KOLKOL-544215 format. One record per residue (C-alpha): residue number from 0; residue in one letter; x, y, z. Coordinates in steps of 0.2 Angstrom, whole numbers, always signed. Example, Ala and Ser with C-alpha at 12.3 -4.5 7.8 and 13.67 -1.06 7.14 Angstrom:
BEGIN
R   vovo   lumvex      px      py      pz
R      0        a     +62     -22     +39
R      1        s     +68      -5     +36
# end
This chain:
BEGIN
R   vovo   lumvex      px      py      pz
R      0        m     -36    -293     +60
R      1        p     -21    -303     +57
R      2        k      -7    -305     +68
R      3        v      +9    -295     +61
R      4        i     +22    -294     +74
R      5        a     +15    -300     +92
R      6        d     +18    -289    +106
R      7        p     +39    -291    +108
R      8        e     +40    -302    +124
R      9        p     +55    -313    +126
R     10        a     +50    -332    +119
R     11        i     +49    -345    +133
R     12        a     +62    -360    +127
R     13        s     +52    -378    +130
R     14        a     +57    -393    +125
R     15        t     +40    -399    +124
R     16        p     +32    -399    +107
R     17        a     +21    -386    +101
R     18        p      +3    -389    +103
R     19        s      -8    -391     +90
R     20        a     -19    -375     +83
R     21        e     -35    -386     +85
R     22        p     -37    -381    +104
R     23        t     -33    -366    +103
R     24        v     -47    -363     +89
R     25        r     -59    -373     +99
R     26        l     -54    -360    +115
R     27        i     -59    -345    +103
R     28        v     -74    -352     +97
R     29        w     -79    -355    +115
R     30        i     -74    -338    +124
R     31        a     -85    -331    +106
R     32        v     -99    -341    +112
R     33        a     -98    -336    +129
R     34        l     -97    -319    +127
R     35        a    -112    -318    +116
R     36        v    -121    -328    +130
R     37        v    -117    -316    +142
R     38        t    -120    -300    +130
R     39        f    -138    -308    +128
R     40        a    -142    -312    +147
R     41        v    -137    -295    +153
R     42        y    -147    -286    +139
R     43        f    -160    -301    +136
R     44        r    -175    -286    +144
R     45        t    -173    -275    +133
R     46        l    -183    -287    +121
R     47        r    -198    -280    +132
R     48        n    -195    -262    +130
R     49        g    -205    -250    +119
R     50        y    -201    -234    +112
R     51        i    -198    -217    +120
R     52        s    -203    -200    +116
R     53        y    -183    -193    +112
R     54        d    -181    -198     +94
R     55        d    -189    -215     +92
R     56        y    -205    -206     +86
R     57        d    -197    -196     +76
R     58        y    -185    -208     +68
R     59        i    -197    -222     +67
R     60        t    -216    -222     +71
R     61        s    -221    -207     +63
R     62        n    -208    -207     +51
R     63        p    -216    -208     +33
R     64        l    -198    -217     +25
R     65        v    -196    -229     +40
R     66        r    -217    -236     +41
R     67        e    -217    -238     +21
R     68        g    -203    -250     +21
R     69        l    -190    -252     +10
R     70        t    -194    -246      -8
R     71        w    -183    -238     -23
R     72        h    -191    -224     -18
R     73        g    -186    -223      +1
R     74        i    -169    -229      -4
R     75        a    -165    -215     -13
R     76        r    -173    -204      -2
R     77        a    -162    -208     +10
R     78        f    -147    -202      +2
R     79        t    -153    -187      +1
R     80        t    -163    -181     +17
R     81        f    -158    -171     +29
R     82        d    -170    -176     +43
R     83        q    -165    -174     +61
R     84        s    -150    -162     +55
R     85        n    -140    -178     +50
R     86        w    -137    -187     +35
R     87        f    -135    -207     +39
R     88        p    -142    -216     +25
R     89        m    -138    -231     +31
R     90        e    -148    -228     +46
R     91        w    -163    -225     +37
R     92        i    -161    -240     +25
R     93        s    -158    -251     +41
R     94        l    -173    -244     +48
R     95        m    -184    -247     +34
R     96        a    -177    -265     +32
R     97        t    -183    -268     +50
R     98        s    -201    -262     +47
R     99        q    -202    -269     +28
R    100        f    -200    -288     +39
R    101        f    -207    -285     +56
R    102        g    -217    -270     +56
R    103        l    -215    -256     +71
R    104        s    -213    -271     +84
R    105        p    -204    -263     +96
R    106        a    -198    -279    +100
R    107        a    -189    -281     +81
R    108        y    -180    -264     +82
R    109        h    -172    -269    +102
R    110        l    -169    -286     +94
R    111        t    -158    -280     +79
R    112        n    -149    -267     +92
R    113        l    -144    -283    +103
R    114        v    -137    -296     +89
R    115        l    -126    -280     +81
R    116        h    -119    -277     +97
R    117        i    -117    -295    +102
R    118        a    -108    -295     +83
R    119        d     -98    -280     +89
R    120        v     -92    -288    +104
R    121        i     -88    -305     +94
R    122        l     -78    -294     +82
R    123        l     -69    -287     +92
R    124        f     -61    -302    +103
R    125        l     -57    -308     +87
R    126        l     -48    -294     +79
R    127        l     -39    -291     +93
R    128        q     -32    -307     +97
R    129        k     -27    -310     +79
R    130        a     -18    -295     +81
R    131        t     -10    -297     +98
R    132        g     -11    -316     +99
R    133        r     -16    -313    +117
R    134        i     -33    -325    +117
R    135        a     -37    -322    +139
R    136        r     -33    -303    +136
R    137        s     -43    -299    +122
R    138        g     -57    -309    +127
R    139        i     -57    -299    +144
R    140        v     -56    -283    +134
R    141        a     -73    -289    +125
R    142        a     -80    -293    +140
R    143        l     -79    -277    +146
R    144        f     -85    -269    +131
R    145        a     -99    -281    +131
R    146        v    -107    -276    +147
R    147        f    -101    -259    +150
R    148        p    -115    -250    +158
R    149        l    -112    -233    +148
R    150        n    -115    -243    +132
R    151        v    -133    -246    +137
R    152        e    -140    -233    +128
R    153        a    -132    -236    +115
R    154        v    -139    -255    +113
R    155        a    -155    -251    +122
R    156        w    -161    -237    +112
R    157        a    -171    -242     +96
R    158        t    -164    -224     +89
R    159        e    -145    -228     +93
R    160        r    -146    -241     +79
R    161        k    -133    -228     +70
R    162        s    -121    -234     +85
R    163        v    -122    -254     +86
R    164        l    -123    -251     +65
R    165        s    -110    -242     +61
R    166        v     -96    -250     +74
R    167        f    -101    -265     +66
R    168        f     -93    -258     +50
R    169        l     -80    -251     +57
R    170        l     -76    -269     +64
R    171        l     -78    -277     +46
R    172        a     -65    -263     +39
R    173        l     -53    -266     +52
R    174        a     -53    -284     +47
R    175        a     -51    -280     +30
R    176        y     -35    -269     +34
R    177        g     -27    -284     +42
R    178        w     -32    -291     +26
R    179        y     -26    -276     +16
R    180        l      -8    -277     +27
R    181        k      -4    -297     +21
R    182        r      -2    -291      +3
R    183        p      -7    -273      -1
R    184        g     -16    -268     -16
R    185        v     -29    -258     -22
R    186        a     -43    -271     -22
R    187        r     -38    -274      -3
R    188        y     -38    -256      -1
R    189        v     -55    -253     -11
R    190        a     -60    -269      +2
R    191        i     -56    -256     +20
R    192        a     -65    -242     +10
R    193        i     -81    -251      +7
R    194        p     -87    -255     +26
R    195        f     -77    -239     +30
R    196        a     -88    -230     +20
R    197        l    -106    -237     +25
R    198        g    -100    -234     +41
R    199        l     -98    -215     +39
R    200        m    -114    -215     +32
R    201        t    -122    -224     +46
R    202        k    -116    -213     +61
R    203        a    -102    -199     +54
R    204        w     -93    -202     +72
R    205        l     -82    -214     +63
R    206        v     -71    -200     +56
R    207        t     -57    -203     +66
R    208        f     -56    -219     +60
R    209        p     -40    -216     +48
R    210        f     -30    -208     +63
R    211        a     -38    -224     +73
R    212        l     -27    -235     +61
R    213        l     -11    -225     +64
R    214        l     -12    -229     +82
R    215        l     -17    -247     +78
R    216        d      +0    -247     +68
R    217        y      +9    -241     +81
R    218        w      +3    -255     +94
R    219        p      -2    -270     +91
R    220        l      +1    -269     +73
R    221        y     +20    -263     +75
R    222        r     +22    -254     +58
R    223        f     +32    -238     +64
R    224        g     +48    -234     +65
R    225        k     +63    -232     +52
R    226        r     +68    -245     +40
R    227        g     +82    -255     +49
R    228        s     +79    -247     +67
R    229        q     +83    -259     +80
R    230        d     +64    -260     +86
R    231        a     +60    -266     +69
R    232        p     +64    -285     +68
R    233        e     +56    -285     +51
R    234        p     +59    -270     +42
R    235        a     +54    -274     +25
R    236        r     +37    -276     +32
R    237        r     +37    -257     +40
R    238        a     +35    -242     +33
R    239        i     +41    -225     +41
R    240        f     +28    -212     +47
R    241        g     +25    -203     +34
R    242        e     +22    -218     +20
R    243        l      +9    -222     +32
R    244        i      +1    -205     +31
R    245        v      +0    -207     +13
R    246        e      -6    -221     +14
R    247        k     -21    -216     +23
R    248        i     -23    -201     +14
R    249        p     -40    -208      +3
R    250        l     -48    -213     +21
R    251        f     -43    -195     +27
R    252        f     -51    -186     +12
R    253        m     -69    -198     +16
R    254        s     -70    -190     +33
R    255        f     -66    -174     +28
R    256        v     -80    -175     +14
R    257        t     -93    -183     +27
R    258        i     -88    -168     +40
R    259        f     -93    -157     +26
R    260        i    -108    -165     +21
R    261        g    -112    -166     +42
R    262        i    -110    -150     +44
R    263        r    -124    -145     +29
R    264        a    -136    -156     +37
R    265        a    -134    -150     +52
R    266        r    -136    -132     +47
R    267        a    -150    -137     +37
R    268        g    -160    -147     +50
R    269        d    -158    -130     +62
R    270        a    -146    -141     +74
R    271        l    -135    -127     +74
R    272        a    -148    -115     +79
R    273        i    -152    -120     +96
R    274        s    -147    -110    +110
R    275        a    -132    -124    +116
R    276        a    -125    -120     +99
R    277        h    -123    -103    +101
R    278        a    -116    -105    +119
R    279        p     -97     -96    +121
R    280        f     -84    -106    +115
R    281        s     -75    -104    +131
R    282        l     -88    -113    +139
R    283        r     -88    -127    +126
R    284        f     -71    -129    +129
R    285        e     -73    -129    +149
R    286        n     -87    -143    +145
R    287        a     -77    -154    +133
R    288        l     -61    -151    +146
R    289        w     -74    -157    +162
R    290        s     -82    -173    +149
R    291        y     -64    -181    +145
R    292        l     -64    -183    +163
R    293        a     -80    -186    +168
R    294        y     -85    -201    +157
R    295        v     -67    -208    +164
R    296        v     -75    -208    +182
R    297        k     -92    -213    +176
R    298        g     -84    -231    +166
R    299        i     -73    -234    +183
R    300        w     -90    -228    +194
R    301        p    -104    -230    +184
R    302        a    -117    -223    +192
R    303        r    -131    -211    +192
R    304        l    -131    -215    +173
R    305        a    -145    -205    +163
R    306        i    -152    -201    +146
R    307        i    -147    -183    +145
R    308        y    -134    -172    +156
R    309        p    -138    -156    +152
R    310        f    -127    -144    +145
R    311        p    -120    -131    +160
R    312        q    -129    -114    +159
R    313        h    -116    -106    +168
R    314        s     -95    -109    +168
R    315        y     -90    -122    +177
R    316        a     -79    -120    +193
R    317        e     -63    -116    +194
R    318        w     -57    -133    +204
R    319        q     -68    -142    +191
R    320        m     -56    -135    +178
R    321        a     -40    -138    +185
R    322        g     -45    -155    +191
R    323        a     -49    -160    +173
R    324        a     -33    -151    +167
R    325        v     -22    -160    +178
R    326        f     -30    -178    +175
R    327        l     -28    -175    +156
R    328        v      -9    -167    +157
R    329        g      -5    -180    +170
R    330        v     -13    -194    +163
R    331        t      -4    -189    +146
R    332        a     +14    -187    +154
R    333        l     +13    -206    +164
R    334        v      +9    -213    +146
R    335        w     +23    -203    +136
R    336        r     +34    -207    +150
R    337        a     +30    -226    +150
R    338        r     +30    -226    +130
R    339        e     +38    -242    +131
R    340        k     +24    -251    +133
R    341        r     +15    -246    +119
R    342        y      -2    -252    +124
R    343        l      -4    -237    +136
R    344        l      -1    -223    +123
R    345        v     -11    -231    +110
R    346        g     -25    -234    +123
R    347        w     -23    -217    +130
R    348        l     -24    -208    +113
R    349        w     -37    -219    +108
R    350        y     -48    -213    +121
R    351        l     -43    -194    +118
R    352        g     -46    -196     +99
R    353        v     -59    -206     +95
R    354        l     -72    -198    +108
R    355        f     -64    -180    +100
R    356        p     -79    -177     +88
R    357        v     -92    -177    +101
R    358        i     -84    -169    +115
R    359        g     -93    -155    +113
R    360        l     -82    -142    +105
R    361        i     -95    -141     +92
R    362        q    -113    -142    +102
R    363        t    -129    -147     +91
R    364        g    -140    -153    +106
R    365        t    -146    -150    +123
R    366        q    -133    -163    +132
R    367        s    -115    -158    +140
R    368        m    -110    -179    +137
R    369        a    -118    -195    +131
R    370        d    -117    -212    +138
R    371        r    -118    -218    +120
R    372        w    -103    -207    +113
R    373        a     -92    -220    +126
R    374        y     -95    -233    +115
R    375        i     -80    -235    +106
R    376        s     -69    -224    +114
R    377        f     -65    -234    +129
R    378        w     -58    -250    +118
R    379        g     -43    -241    +121
R    380        l     -45    -238    +139
R    381        f     -50    -256    +141
R    382        a     -36    -265    +132
R    383        a     -23    -253    +141
R    384        a     -29    -259    +157
R    385        v     -31    -275    +154
R    386        w     -11    -277    +146
R    387        a      -6    -267    +161
R    388        f     -13    -275    +174
R    389        a      -7    -294    +166
R    390        d     +10    -287    +164
R    391        l      +9    -281    +183
R    392        a      +3    -297    +187
R    393        a     +15    -307    +179
R    394        k     +30    -296    +185
R    395        v     +25    -298    +204
R    396        h     +20    -315    +202
R    397        i      +1    -313    +204
R    398        p      -7    -330    +205
R    399        r     -17    -334    +189
R    400        a     -31    -338    +200
R    401        v     -31    -321    +210
R    402        t     -29    -311    +193
R    403        a     -44    -320    +184
R    404        t     -55    -318    +201
R    405        f     -52    -301    +201
R    406        a     -57    -301    +182
R    407        c     -72    -310    +184
R    408        a     -78    -298    +200
R    409        v     -76    -284    +186
R    410        l     -86    -291    +175
R    411        v     -99    -297    +186
R    412        a    -102    -278    +194
R    413        y    -101    -272    +175
R    414        g    -113    -284    +173
R    415        c    -124    -281    +186
R    416        v    -125    -261    +183
R    417        s    -130    -265    +165
R    418        f    -144    -276    +169
R    419        v    -151    -264    +180
R    420        q    -150    -249    +169
R    421        t    -158    -261    +156
R    422        g    -174    -259    +165
R    423        y    -173    -241    +166
R    424        w    -178    -241    +147
R    425        r    -192    -251    +149
R    426        d    -203    -235    +144
R    427        g    -200    -217    +141
R    428        v    -208    -213    +159
R    429        t    -196    -223    +168
R    430        l    -182    -217    +160
R    431        y    -186    -200    +162
R    432        t    -190    -202    +181
R    433        h    -175    -210    +185
R    434        a    -165    -197    +174
R    435        l    -173    -184    +183
R    436        s    -167    -193    +199
R    437        v    -150    -194    +194
R    438        t    -148    -176    +189
R    439        q    -151    -159    +190
R    440        n    -160    -144    +184
R    441        n    -162    -156    +168
R    442        g    -175    -145    +159
R    443        p    -174    -157    +143
R    444        v    -180    -173    +153
R    445        h    -194    -164    +160
R    446        v    -200    -159    +142
R    447        n    -198    -177    +138
R    448        l    -208    -184    +153
R    449        g    -220    -169    +149
R    450        v    -222    -177    +131
R    451        e    -223    -194    +137
R    452        y    -236    -188    +148
R    453        e    -246    -179    +135
R    454        r    -247    -196    +126
R    455        m    -255    -205    +140
R    456        g    -269    -190    +141
R    457        r    -262    -185    +157
R    458        f    -262    -169    +153
R    459        d    -260    -161    +172
R    460        l    -245    -172    +173
R    461        a    -238    -165    +157
R    462        l    -241    -147    +163
R    463        q    -231    -149    +178
R    464        q    -216    -156    +169
R    465        y    -217    -143    +156
R    466        q    -217    -128    +170
R    467        l    -202    -140    +180
R    468        a    -194    -138    +163
R    469        v    -194    -119    +159
R    470        d    -190    -117    +179
R    471        a    -175    -130    +176
R    472        t    -171    -120    +158
R    473        p    -176    -106    +157
R    474        d    -169    -103    +139
R    475        l    -175    -120    +132
R    476        g    -188    -113    +119
R    477        v    -198    -130    +116
R    478        a    -203    -130    +136
R    479        h    -210    -113    +135
R    480        f    -219    -119    +118
R    481        n    -226    -134    +127
R    482        l    -231    -126    +141
R    483        a    -238    -113    +131
R    484        r    -249    -124    +121
R    485        l    -257    -133    +137
R    486        l    -261    -115    +144
R    487        a    -269    -112    +128
R    488        a    -278    -129    +129
R    489        q    -286    -124    +146
R    490        h    -292    -107    +139
R    491        k    -278     -97    +149
R    492        f    -272     -85    +134
R    493        i    -264     -72    +143
R    494        e    -251     -85    +151
R    495        a    -251     -94    +134
R    496        a    -247     -79    +126
R    497        a    -231     -74    +136
R    498        e    -223     -89    +137
R    499        y    -226     -92    +119
R    500        e    -216     -74    +119
R    501        l    -203     -82    +129
R    502        a    -203     -99    +118
R    503        i    -200     -85    +102
R    504        k    -185     -75    +110
R    505        n    -176     -92    +117
R    506        t    -176    -103    +102
R    507        g    -165     -98     +86
R    508        v    -173    -113     +79
R    509        p    -183    -107     +63
R    510        h    -198    -120     +63
R    511        e    -197    -118     +80
R    512        i    -201     -98     +78
R    513        d    -213    -102     +65
R    514        e    -223    -112     +77
R    515        a    -223    -100     +92
R    516        y    -231     -88     +82
R    517        v    -243    -100     +74
R    518        g    -248    -105     +89
R    519        l    -247     -85     +96
R    520        g    -258     -79     +80
R    521        s    -270     -93     +88
R    522        v    -269     -86    +105
R    523        y    -272     -69     +98
R    524        e    -288     -75     +89
R    525        e    -295     -82    +104
R    526        m    -293     -66    +111
R    527        n    -302     -59     +99
R    528        l    -289     -49     +91
R    529        p    -289     -53     +74
R    530        s    -277     -40     +70
R    531        r    -263     -46     +80
R    532        a    -267     -64     +77
R    533        i    -265     -58     +56
R    534        q    -249     -50     +60
R    535        d    -242     -65     +69
R    536        f    -248     -79     +56
R    537        s    -242     -68     +42
R    538        t    -222     -67     +52
R    539        a    -226     -87     +54
R    540        l    -227     -87     +35
R    541        a    -209     -76     +33
R    542        a    -199     -91     +42
R    543        n    -212    -105     +32
R    544        p    -220     -99     +18
R    545        d    -227    -117     +17
R    546        d    -233    -117     +35
R    547        v    -252    -124     +30
R    548        y    -258    -120     +46
R    549        a    -253    -102     +47
R    550        l    -260     -99     +28
R    551        l    -276    -107     +34
R    552        d    -279     -98     +51
R    553        r    -274     -80     +42
R    554        g    -287     -86     +29
R    555        m    -300     -89     +38
R    556        i    -298     -72     +50
R    557        e    -297     -63     +30
R    558        y    -312     -72     +25
R    559        r    -321     -67     +41
R    560        l    -316     -49     +42
R    561        g    -323     -50     +22
R    562        d    -303     -48     +18
R    563        l    -310     -61      +1
R    564        g    -295     -58     -11
R    565        g    -282     -63      +4
R    566        a    -292     -76     +10
R    567        r    -293     -82      -6
R    568        k    -275     -81     -10
R    569        d    -269     -91      +7
R    570        f    -284    -106      +3
R    571        q    -276    -109     -14
R    572        r    -258    -108      -7
R    573        s    -266    -120      +5
R    574        v    -271    -134      -7
R    575        e    -256    -132     -17
R    576        i    -245    -138      -4
R    577        t    -256    -150      +7
R    578        p    -275    -153      +0
R    579        t    -287    -159     +10
R    580        p    -309    -158      +6
R    581        m    -313    -146     +17
R    582        t    -298    -136     +12
R    583        w    -307    -137      -6
R    584        y    -323    -136      +2
R    585        v    -319    -119     +10
R    586        l    -311    -111      -5
R    587        g    -325    -116     -15
R    588        t    -337    -103      -5
R    589        i    -324     -89      -4
R    590        l    -324     -91     -25
R    591        e    -342     -90     -24
R    592        q    -344     -76     -15
R    593        q    -333     -68     -28
R    594        k    -343     -73     -41
R    595        d    -331     -84     -48
R    596        l    -343     -99     -52
R    597        p    -332    -110     -63
R    598        a    -320    -107     -52
R    599        a    -329    -112     -36
R    600        m    -338    -127     -47
R    601        g    -319    -134     -49
R    602        a    -316    -131     -30
R    603        y    -330    -141     -24
R    604        q    -328    -155     -38
R    605        s    -308    -157     -32
R    606        a    -316    -158     -13
R    607        l    -329    -173     -19
R    608        r    -313    -182     -28
R    609        m    -306    -182     -11
R    610        a    -321    -188      -1
R    611        p    -335    -191     -13
R    612        g    -348    -190      +4
R    613        l    -344    -172      +7
R    614        a    -364    -167      +8
R    615        q    -360    -148      +9
R    616        a    -350    -148      -8
R    617        q    -363    -158     -15
R    618        q    -375    -147     -10
R    619        r    -367    -130     -17
R    620        l    -360    -139     -33
R    621        s    -379    -146     -38
R    622        a    -384    -125     -34
R    623        l    -370    -119     -44
R    624        r    -378    -130     -60
R    625        q    -393    -125     -57
R    626        q    -388    -107     -59
R    627        q    -381    -111     -76
# end
């Protein structure tokens, strides 16, 4: 953003002429190029990575919206769907565009993520140096952001396009804010609102943007303070705090609307029905408190990074809560005491505030925290650390060579860790195996590893992982469900039925309950208990009246039991939802046995329109015509 007021430090008098702007511009360009090269060097291995079972298939390879590429229907659908328990139309449109031009090759999605991350890094550098006038410090902050190990998840995960893309829009909005401050007006305010809206429609975590602007008003823009106060050398360009709040009311309104839509999407997609979402608030608060400390610890010492850190099943130890509380209160007190160094207070509040929407007080997943959520929250800590270290070095006269060496050492260390971390994202088995080696009782990761083994045809290994998942996390419904499926495939019906019952008991997600009852009904059908099977299929249909599998399974049992009326009703409903040639054919045989010959002929004809070579339908249709 444009430089409004530089850091309030004493100017150094000099008898030499001021240097021209050309060397400064050249330096900025070279730093930007260096940042791009370093970022690519750390992440280029992601271009060889594939997809993983955690979201990638649901978002990309198996998603009809994305597979069809850019279409007017798809774009309209992107703005109305709550698929994946979220509302992020720009995420869908971006994935659709990649599919349109590059197909479903994982390299294209990884390359786009990397390009966006490089753009984010360069924009952060340009805006920060413009706002502060500090080229070297801004370059180091951007470099830390470029190679920060916790950011690997946001860049290396194809599905996490929403993180890098939303931040790109955020940075455009910040650039527009700097332009607006030069000459405030409606048109320039709209220029802020447009990229902000696009960012919100990519990932809702940007709802804290107005709050972040208030922090930037305090530092490095220095817009705070009453008019005419001693700390306002240019009072005409400053506004009191209340005016700054009023200035951002439209942006706050956009955030509140996004929060409202996000809650609706989470409810529609059952994200708020998972067991972690119903954990006691005290446990969610403890997890949030601990996570604020855990993120900082992982940021300083980025070891044992994992795609999923499981949500705790029990309360944290007293020493953990005490340590986290002392840390948060202590750091807050220190930065407040040193508030004359505005970057310390802003950096700390940026971290606390920007991270707040995803800290877990409202739980929408099985994770306790996630590396990707640190993508923008650490900007404040990076800036505070760099500015504080630079000021300290100047105060105690540490040679520039020493400070530069230290900065390079930190960047190289971070870069090496990130480079190694990108290798774990090569494929799902590698990623999940690593996660299990650095975490404990991680049921969700065991489940995802089992899914990867199933896709490889290694059902024996998948079964082991699902068993380990239920052992590690007994209240994880999807683990019981997957275990039940494989047990049923091995004809271990009694064990499978028990696992389906546990799946139903340990999930509050309607579609998971529906699927578990369908599986349970199928098991009882195999055990020759038709009445119990019909009961379970009926329960599934009560949860989801459009479940075609439940309709067909119940209909077939009714047909075998001689309940032609019930079978007819279920098969008619099935072809209304998802017509198939065989469904039409079976419906035709039911209608024929009911002596409704015109309707039976119509069903056979519908089957043949979909599959002209279906011999059974041709034979029955010919026989009926001969009877006329």
